C-alpha positions in Angstrom: 29.0 -9.9 22.3 27.0 -13.0 23.0 27.0 -16.0 25.2 24.3 -17.9 23.2 24.3 -19.4 19.8 23.1 -16.8 17.3 20.1 -17.4 15.0 21.2 -18.6 11.5 18.5 -18.1 8.9 18.3 -17.1 5.3 15.2 -15.4 3.9 13.2 -16.2 7.0 13.2 -13.7 9.9 11.6 -10.6 11.4 13.4 -7.3 11.6 12.0 -4.4 13.5 13.0 -0.8 13.3 12.4 1.4 16.4 12.3 5.1 15.6 10.8 8.4 16.6 7.7 9.6 14.7 8.6 12.5 12.4 12.2 11.6 12.1 12.0 10.7 8.4 12.7 7.0 9.1 9.6 5.7 7.4 10.8 6.1 3.8 14.2 4.5 4.7 12.5 1.5 6.3 10.2 1.1 3.4 13.2 1.3 1.1 14.6 -1.7 2.9 11.4 -3.7 2.6 11.2 -3.0 -1.1 14.8 -4.0 -1.6 14.1 -7.4 -0.1 11.2 -7.8 -2.4 13.2 -6.7 -5.4 15.5 -9.6 -4.6 12.6 -11.9 -5.0 11.9 -12.6 -1.4 8.3 -12.0 -0.1 7.9 -9.4 2.7 5.1 -8.2 4.9 5.9 -4.8 6.4 3.8 -3.2 9.2 4.0 0.4 10.3 3.2 0.8 14.0 2.8 4.5 14.7 1.2 6.9 17.2 -1.7 9.2 16.6 0.3 12.4 17.1 2.3 14.2 14.5 5.8 13.7 15.8 7.9 12.9 18.9 6.4 9.6 20.1 7.8 6.1 19.4 7.1 4.4 16.1 8.1 0.9 14.8 8.3 -0.6 11.4 8.3 -4.4 11.3 9.4 -6.3 8.2 8.5 -10.0 8.0 10.9 -11.7 5.5 9.5 -15.1 4.5 10.6 -17.0 1.4 7.9 -19.5 2.3 5.3 -16.7 1.7 3.9 -16.1 5.2 2.5 -12.6 5.2 0.9 -12.5 8.7 2.5 -11.2 11.8 4.6 -14.0 13.2 5.3 -12.6 16.7 8.7 -12.0 18.1 11.7 -10.3 16.5 15.0 -11.7 15.2 16.7 -8.4 14.7 16.0 -5.0 16.3 17.3 -1.8 14.8 17.1 0.3 17.9 17.2 4.0 17.0 15.0 5.3 19.8 16.5 5.7 23.3 13.0 6.2 24.8 12.0 2.6 24.1 15.5 1.0 24.4 14.7 -1.4 27.3 11.4 -2.6 25.7 13.0 -3.0 22.3 15.9 -5.0 23.6 13.6 -7.2 25.7 11.5 -8.0 22.6 14.4 -9.7 20.7 14.1 -13.5 20.5 17.0 -15.4 22.2 19.9 -15.7 19.7 18.7 -12.6 17.9 20.5 -9.4 16.9 20.6 -5.8 18.2 21.7 -3.1 15.8 22.2 0.3 17.4 24.0 3.7 17.1 27.2 3.1 19.1 28.3 6.8 19.1 27.4 7.0 22.8 28.8 4.2 25.0 26.2 2.3 27.0 26.8 0.3 30.2 26.7 -3.5 29.9 23.4 -3.6 31.8 21.7 -2.1 28.7 22.4 -5.3 26.8 21.6 -9.0 27.0 24.0 -11.9 27.1 21.9 -14.1 24.8 21.8 -11.8 21.7 24.5 -10.5 19.3 25.1 -6.7 19.5 26.1 -4.8 16.4 27.1 -1.2 16.8 27.7 1.4 14.2 28.6 5.0 15.2 25.9 6.5 13.0 25.7 9.9 14.7 29.5 10.4 14.7 29.8 9.6 11.0 26.9 11.9 10.2 28.4 14.8 12.3 31.6 14.3 10.4 30.0 14.3 7.0 27.1 16.8 7.3 26.7 20.2 8.9 22.9 20.7 8.4 20.9 19.2 11.4 18.1 17.9 9.2 20.5 16.3 6.8 22.2 14.5 9.7 18.9 13.1 10.8 17.6 12.0 7.4 20.9 10.6 6.1 21.4 8.7 9.3 18.3 6.7 8.4 19.7 5.9 4.9 23.1 5.1 6.5 21.7 2.3 8.7 20.1 0.8 5.7 23.5 0.8 4.0 25.0 -1.0 7.0 22.2 -3.6 7.0 22.8 -4.3 3.3 26.3 -5.4 4.2 25.3 -7.2 7.4 22.6 -9.2 5.7 24.6 -9.9 2.5 22.2 -8.0 0.3 22.9 -6.7 -3.2 23.9 -3.1 -2.9 22.9 -2.3 -6.5 19.3 -3.3 -5.8 18.9 -0.6 -3.3 21.0 1.8 -5.4 18.5 1.3 -8.2 15.5 1.8 -5.9 16.9 5.2 -4.9 17.5 6.1 -8.5 13.9 5.1 -9.3 12.4 7.0 -6.4 14.2 10.3 -7.1 14.3 10.1 -10.9 14.8 13.5 -12.3 16.3 14.8 -9.1 19.9 13.9 -9.6 21.2 15.8 -6.6 18.9 13.8 -4.3 19.9 10.5 -6.0 23.6 11.0 -5.4 23.2 12.3 -1.9 21.2 9.3 -0.8 23.5 6.8 -2.5 26.5 8.5 -0.8 24.8 8.1 2.6 24.0 4.5 1.8 27.6 3.9 0.8 28.9 5.4 4.1 26.9 2.8 6.1 27.8 0.0 3.8 31.5 0.7 3.8 31.7 1.1 7.5 30.0 -2.3 8.1 32.2 -4.1 5.5 35.4 -2.6 7.0 34.7 -2.8 10.7 32.1 -5.6 11.3 32.0 -9.3 10.5 29.7 -9.5 7.4 27.4 -11.2 6.9 25.8 -12.0 10.3 23.6 -15.1 10.8 20.6 -13.5 9.1 21.0 -13.1 5.3 19.0 -12.3 2.3 19.6 -14.3 -0.9 18.1 -13.9 -4.3 14.9 -15.9 -4.7 11.9 -16.2 -7.0 9.1 -16.0 -4.4 7.3 -12.8 -5.4 6.1 -13.7 -8.9 3.6 -11.4 -10.5 2.2 -10.2 -7.2 1.7 -6.5 -6.6 2.5 -4.4 -3.6 -0.3 -2.1 -2.5 -2.2 -1.1 0.7 -5.8 -2.0 1.3 -7.1 1.6 1.4 -5.8 2.3 -2.1 -7.3 -0.9 -3.3 -10.7 0.1 -1.8 -10.5 3.4 -3.6 -9.7 1.8 -6.9 -12.4 -0.9 -6.3 -15.0 1.9 -5.9 -14.0 3.4 -9.3 -14.3 0.0 -11.0 -17.5 -0.6 -9.1 -19.1 2.4 -10.8 -19.0 4.9 -7.9 -19.4 8.5 -9.0 -20.2 10.1 -5.6 -18.4 10.0 -2.3 -19.6 11.9 0.8 -17.1 11.7 3.7 -15.6 13.2 6.8 -11.9 12.7 7.6 -11.1 10.1 10.2 -8.1 7.8 10.8 -7.5 5.2 9.4 -10.0 5.6 6.5 -9.0 9.0 5.0 -6.7 7.5 2.4 -9.6 5.5 0.9 -11.1 8.8 -0.3 -7.8 10.3 -1.2 -7.1 7.2 -3.4 -10.6 7.4 -4.9 -10.1 11.1 -5.7 -6.7 10.3 -7.3 -8.2 7.5 -9.4 -11.2 9.6 -10.3 -9.0 12.4 -11.6 -7.4 9.9 -13.9 -10.3 7.8 -14.9 -13.5 9.9 -14.4 -12.4 13.2 -16.0 -13.8 14.0 -19.4 -10.9 13.9 -21.8 -12.5 16.5 -24.2 -13.3 19.3 -21.7 -11.6 18.3 -18.5 -14.8 18.3 -16.5 -15.1 15.9 -13.5 -17.6 13.1 -13.9 -17.7 12.6 -10.2 -18.5 14.4 -7.0 -16.5 14.1 -3.8 -17.9 16.2 -1.0 -16.3 16.6 2.4 -19.2 17.0 4.8 -19.4 18.9 8.0 -19.7 15.6 10.0 -20.2 11.9 9.6 -24.0 12.0 9.7 -24.1 14.5 6.9 -21.7 12.4 4.8 -23.9 9.3 4.9 -26.9 11.5 4.3 -25.3 12.7 1.0 -24.5 9.1 0.1 -28.1 8.0 0.7 -29.5 11.0 -1.3 -27.2 10.2 -4.2 -28.2 6.5 -4.1 -31.9 7.4 -4.1 -31.2 9.5 -7.2 -29.6 6.6 -9.0 -25.9 7.2 -8.5 -23.5 4.7 -7.1 -22.3 6.4 -3.9 -20.2 5.5 -0.8 -18.5 6.8 2.2 -15.4 5.7 4.1 -15.1 5.9 7.8 -14.1 4.1 11.0 -15.8 3.0 14.2 -16.6 6.5 15.7 -18.1 7.5 12.3 -20.2 4.3 12.3 -21.6 5.3 15.7 -22.5 8.8 14.4 -24.2 7.5 11.2 -26.6 5.1 12.9 -29.8 7.1 12.3 -29.3 7.3 8.6 -28.4 3.6 8.4 -31.9 2.9 9.7 -33.4 5.1 7.1 -31.5 3.5 4.2 -32.4 0.1 5.5 -36.1 0.7 5.9 -36.6 3.0 2.9 -34.4 0.5 0.9 -31.9 2.8 -0.7 -28.5 1.5 -2.0 -25.4 2.8 -0.1 -21.9 1.5 0.4 -19.9 2.1 3.6 -16.2 1.2 3.7 -15.3 0.8 7.4 -11.6 0.7 8.2 -11.7 -0.6 11.8 -9.4 0.7 14.5 -8.9 0.3 18.2 -12.1 1.3 20.1 -14.5 2.2 21.8 -14.7 6.1 21.8 -11.6 7.6 20.5 -9.8 4.5 21.5 -6.5 3.8 19.7 -6.9 5.6 16.4 -3.7 4.2 14.9 -4.1 0.6 16.2 -6.0 -2.2 14.5 -9.0 -4.3 15.7 -12.0 -6.1 14.3 -14.4 -4.5 16.7 -17.2 -3.0 14.5 -19.0 -6.2 13.6 -22.0 -5.8 15.9 -22.3 -2.0 15.4 -22.4 -2.6 11.6 -24.4 -5.8 11.4 -27.2 -4.4 13.5 -26.7 -0.7 12.9 -29.6 1.6 13.9 -32.4 1.0 16.3 -35.2 -1.5 15.8 -34.9 -4.8 13.9 -32.1 -4.2 11.3 -29.7 -6.5 9.7 -27.1 -5.3 7.2 -24.9 -7.0 4.6 -21.2 -7.2 5.6 -18.1 -8.1 3.5 -14.8 -9.1 5.1 -11.8 -8.8 2.8 -8.6 -10.5 3.8 -6.0 -8.5 1.8 -5.8 -5.6 -0.8 -6.9 -7.9 -3.6 -10.2 -8.6 -1.8 -10.4 -4.9 -0.8 -10.5 -4.2 -4.5 -12.9 -6.9 -5.5 -15.2 -6.6 -2.5 -15.4 -2.8 -2.8 -16.5 -3.2 -6.5 -18.9 -6.0 -5.6 -20.5 -4.0 -2.8 -22.1 -1.6 -5.3 -23.7 -4.4 -7.2 -25.0 -5.9 -3.9 -26.3 -2.5 -2.7 -28.3 -2.0 -5.8 -29.4 -5.6 -6.2 -30.6 -5.7 -2.6 -31.5 -2.0 -2.3 -29.8 -1.7 1.0 -26.6 -0.5 2.7 -23.6 -2.8 2.3 -20.6 -2.5 4.6 -17.0 -3.4 3.6 -15.2 -4.1 6.8 -11.5 -3.8 6.4 -9.1 -2.6 9.2 -6.0 -0.6 9.8 -3.7 -3.6 9.4 -4.9 -4.2 5.8 -5.8 -0.6 5.0 -2.6 1.3 5.9 0.1 -1.4 5.3 1.4 -2.3 1.9 0.9 -6.0 1.2 1.8 -8.5 -1.5 -1.3 -9.8 -3.2 -2.5 -11.2 -6.4 -2.7 -8.7 -9.3 -6.1 -7.1 -9.7 -8.1 -8.4 -12.6 -11.3 -7.1 -14.2 -13.6 -8.5 -16.9 -14.3 -5.7 -19.3 -17.5 -7.5 -20.3 -18.8 -7.3 -16.8 -21.9 -5.2 -16.5 -23.2 -3.5 -13.3 -26.1 -5.2 -11.6 -28.6 -2.4 -11.1 -31.1 -4.8 -9.6 -34.9 -4.6 -10.1 -35.5 -1.4 -12.0 -38.9 -0.6 -13.4 -38.4 0.8 -16.9 -40.2 3.6 -18.7 -41.7 1.1 -21.2 -43.0 -1.1 -18.5 -44.6 1.8 -16.7 -46.0 3.1 -20.0 -47.5 -0.3 -20.7 -49.3 -0.2 -17.4 -47.3 -2.7 -15.4 -48.3 -2.8 -11.8 -45.7 -0.9 -9.7 -45.6 -1.2 -5.9 -42.4 0.2 -4.5 -42.4 -2.3 -1.6 -44.3 -5.1 -3.3 -42.6 -8.5 -3.3 -43.5 -9.9 -6.7 -41.4 -13.1 -6.8 -40.8 -14.2 -3.2 -37.1 -13.0 -2.8 -38.1 -10.1 -0.7 -36.7 -7.5 -3.2 -39.2 -5.1 -4.7 -38.9 -3.1 -7.9 -37.8 0.5 -7.7 -37.8 3.5 -10.0 -35.1 6.1 -10.4 -36.3 9.7 -10.5 -37.1 10.8 -14.1 -37.9 7.3 -15.3 -41.4 8.3 -16.4 -43.0 11.8 -16.4 -46.3 10.6 -14.8 -45.9 7.1 -13.6 -43.7 5.2 -11.1 -43.4 8.0 -8.6 -43.6 7.2 -4.9 -43.0 8.9 -1.5 -39.8 7.7 0.1 -40.5 7.0 3.7 -38.7 6.1 6.9 -42.2 5.4 8.3 -44.3 2.3 8.0 -46.1 2.0 4.7 -48.1 -0.5 2.6 -46.6 -2.3 -0.4 -47.5 0.7 -2.6 -45.5 3.2 -0.4 -48.7 4.7 1.1 -48.4 5.7 4.7 -49.8 3.1 7.1 -49.7 2.4 10.8 -51.4 -1.0 10.2 -49.7 -3.8 12.1 -50.3 -6.1 9.2 -48.5 -3.7 6.8 -45.6 -3.5 9.3 -45.4 -7.3 9.6 -45.5 -7.6 5.8 -42.6 -5.3 5.4 -40.5 -6.9 8.2 -41.1 -10.4 6.9 -40.2 -9.2 3.3 -37.0 -7.6 4.6 -36.2 -10.9 6.3 -36.7 -12.7 3.0 -34.5 -10.2 1.3 -31.8 -10.8 3.9 -32.1 -14.5 3.3 -31.7 -13.9 -0.4 -28.4 -12.1 0.4 -27.0 -15.4 1.7 -26.6 -16.5 -1.9 -25.0 -13.3 -3.1 -22.2 -12.6 -0.5 -18.8 -14.3 -1.1 -18.8 -17.9 -0.1 -16.5 -18.9 2.8 -13.1 -20.5 2.2 -12.5 -23.9 3.7 -9.0 -25.3 4.4 -9.1 -28.9 5.5 -6.4 -30.3 7.8 -4.1 -33.0 6.5 -5.9 -35.5 8.8 -9.5 -36.0 9.9 -10.2 -33.9 12.9 -13.0 -33.2 15.4 -12.3 -29.5 15.7 -12.1 -26.5 13.5 -11.4 -22.7 13.5 -13.4 -19.9 12.1 -11.8 -16.6 11.3 -12.2 -13.6 9.0 -10.5 -10.5 7.5 -6.9 -9.6 8.4 -6.6 -12.6 10.7 -6.3 -14.8 7.7 -2.5 -14.8 7.0 -1.7 -15.4 10.7 -4.3 -18.2 10.8 -2.8 -19.9 7.8 0.6 -20.0 9.4 -0.8 -21.0 12.8 -2.4 -24.0 11.2 1.0 -25.0 9.8 2.6 -24.6 13.3 -0.2 -26.7 14.9 0.1 -29.4 12.2 3.9 -29.6 12.9 3.0 -30.4 16.5 0.4 -33.0 15.5 -2.6 -30.8 16.1 -5.0 -30.8 13.1 -7.6 -28.1 12.7 -9.9 -27.5 9.8 -10.3 -23.8 9.1 -13.1 -21.7 7.6 -12.6 -18.1 6.5 -15.9 -16.2 6.7 -16.1 -13.6 3.9 -19.6 -12.2 4.3 -22.7 -11.7 6.4 -25.5 -13.0 6.4 -24.0 -16.4 7.1 -24.6 -19.0 4.5 -25.5 -22.6 5.3 -21.9 -23.8 4.7 -20.8 -21.9 7.8 -23.4 -23.4 10.1 -22.7 -26.9 8.6 -19.0 -26.4 9.4 -19.9 -25.8 13.0 -22.2 -28.8 13.1 -19.4 -31.0 11.6 -17.0 -30.3 14.5 -17.2 -31.0 18.2 -15.3 -27.9 19.1 -14.8 -24.7 16.9 -12.4 -21.9 17.8 -13.5 -18.5 16.7 -10.5 -16.3 16.1 -11.0 -12.6 16.1 -9.4 -9.3 17.1 -11.8 -7.8 19.6 -12.5 -8.3 23.4 -16.1 -9.4 23.3 -16.0 -12.1 20.6 -18.3 -10.3 18.2 -18.2 -12.8 15.4 -18.9 -15.6 17.9 -21.9 -13.7 19.2 -23.3 -13.3 15.7 -22.8 -17.0 15.0 -24.6 -17.9 18.2 -27.4 -15.4 17.5 -27.9 -16.1 13.8 -27.3 -19.9 13.8 -28.8 -20.6 17.3 -25.5 -22.3 18.2 -24.8 -23.7 21.6 -22.2 -21.3 23.0 -20.2 -24.1 24.6 -19.3 -25.4 21.2 -17.6 -22.1 20.1 -14.3 -21.3 21.9 -13.0 -17.8 22.0 -9.5 -16.9 20.7 -9.4 -13.2 21.2 -6.6 -10.7 20.5 -7.2 -7.0 21.1 -4.2 -5.1 22.2 -4.2 -3.1 19.0 -1.3 -4.9 17.3 -1.9 -7.4 14.5 -2.7 -10.9 15.7 0.2 -13.3 15.3 0.6 -16.9 14.2 2.3 -17.7 17.5 -0.6 -16.3 19.5 -3.2 -18.2 17.6 -1.3 -21.5 17.7 -0.5 -21.1 21.4 -4.1 -20.3 22.4 -5.5 -23.2 20.4 -2.9 -25.7 21.7 -3.4 -24.5 25.3 -7.2 -24.8 25.0 -7.0 -28.3 23.6 -4.5 -29.3 26.4 -6.9 -27.9 29.0 -9.8 -29.9 27.6 -7.6 -33.0 27.1 -8.7 -33.2 23.5 -6.4 -35.3 21.4 -6.2 -35.3 17.6 -8.3 -37.7 15.7 -5.8 -40.2 14.2 -6.3 -42.2 11.0 -6.8 -45.9 11.8 -5.4 -48.5 9.4 -8.1 -50.8 8.2 
C-alpha cells in the first residue's frame, strides 16, 4: 500500500521497534540486533525507555550500517509499531518511502496510514491466540514471532537467529524449542503471505571484524578492576548503577582469594551520595584505590566532599554517567550536562580533572587511567560518560592491557627516605610541578605523619590563617592543574579533505554522530576540521585549534553550551568565535542534526568553503 517509491537499501538503514515497557520485547529486539551483527554487518542499537517499571512507551532503535557509522543518524526507514499508544507519532517518524510493520489482527482505517510508505501487516495476535493459551506466553512469543517475520522480509539467514536462540538458552532445551517454534511461525507466515524480501535487506558482510559488543557501564566496571580499585562506595542512581554491579561481578571473579574464597575488595552501599564519596575519600587517604559511580543529582549532593578531597589533596575517582537534568530531570534520557558542576565542583576556587570517553573502549581505558591520575595528582578525577554510552551496547575495539604496566602511585615518601631524615612537607612543592609528596598511614612508626586538613595550612600541614600560606597553596594547586594538562589524554584531530577556515570541537558520545556529520558536510562541499576533546584541563593543542580557525562550532548535548563556556573561561577566547551547536531533548544527537545546524549557520553567515587554488 504505497504511492511512493519505496526505499531500496542493503545493509544501510534504521529500524525502530515501538513497544510497551515491561512487555518482554527488549530481549527479542536485542536478538535481532545481534543477528545482524552475526551476519557481519555493524549495528548500533539504542534502547529508549521510560523511568517507570512498566506500562509506558519504549523504543529500541537499530542502526544497520555496513559503512560502520555507529552514531544516531536521525529518521527511521522501518517502524515495527507494536504500541497503539504511540501509533500516530511512530507512523509520522518514518522517512518517505519507508516501511511500517504492524500487527494486522485488528483492522485500522486508512487514515491511520500514510500514502508515501509501504505497509506490512502480520496478524500476530491472531496467530498467538491460535497457538498459545497462556496470556504471558502469547505476549512473549509475539515478540519472537515478529522477529521471525522480519527475518523473511529482510532476507536474513534464519539459521543465524536459530543459533543465537540456542546459545542464549543453552541447557534449557524446552525454552530453545519454544522460541524457535515462535520464530518459525512468524517466518513462515511472511514467506507464505507477503512479498519477501522488501526493499530493505541484510546480506552477509565482513564489517564487524574483531570488535566486541559491550555497554559503557560494564566497560567502566572492568576498567576500575584493571585500574587497581579495591574499594567502591556508592548509592544507587540511574543510569550509573550498573557500573557498580559490573565492578562487583568482575571483583567476584578477579578479586577473590582462590585459596580461601575471601573477598579482596570492599563494595559498600552507603545511606546517601554524600556518605558514599566520604567513604571513597577515606579509603583513598588510607592508600586504597577507591571510586564511586553516580549521576548528576549525586554530583550535586557530593559537592562538599569534593572540596575536601581537592584541598586536602586526596586521590578519588568519580564515574559520572550523565543524564537529562536538572533536578530529577529525565532519569532515562541522555545529556552532556554535568561539565560545569564537575569541573568546578564545590565552593571556592576549585578545578578538577575530567576525562571524556567516546565509547566503551575508552570507558575501559579512561577508567583505569583515572586511578593513576588521581594518585599522581593527588586529587579527584572525574570520568564523564553518559547514558547513551553507558546503557547501550556498542561495537568497539577489543580491550587490551599491557601486563607489564605498573600503577602510578605518584610521589610517595618511603620508609627508608623518612628514616634517613629526608625533609617531608605534606604540601611542599619540591620540584615546581605543584605536586607534593605524601605518606600513606603506617609508612613509618614515628615520622611522616601529618594532620589532614580541609583548612588553610602551611607547606608542612600546620594550621595557618596566613594570607601568604593560602596564596602559596592556591598557586601550587594551579601549577598542579597545569601539570595535569600533560597527563590527560590528548585531543584527536580529524582534518578535512581540503583546507578550511572553520572547525568543530566535540567530545564524548557526540563523536560517532560528528564523524558521520563531517562526511555528510563533505558530500555537500562543506569542509570542517574536527577536534575531539578527551580531557580537562585543556591542553595547548585545543586552544591552538581555535586560533587556527576563523569560526569554530562547539557541538554538545546540553542547553547552556557548557564546553563552550569552559573554553571561553579557560582559554580567554572571544565568545563570537565559538558557535553553539546544542542538542538537549534527551535523545542521542544525530548526524543529520549536526550537519544541518552547521550548514544552516554557514549559510546564515554567508561563509563559503576555502577552495584549493591551482598554482
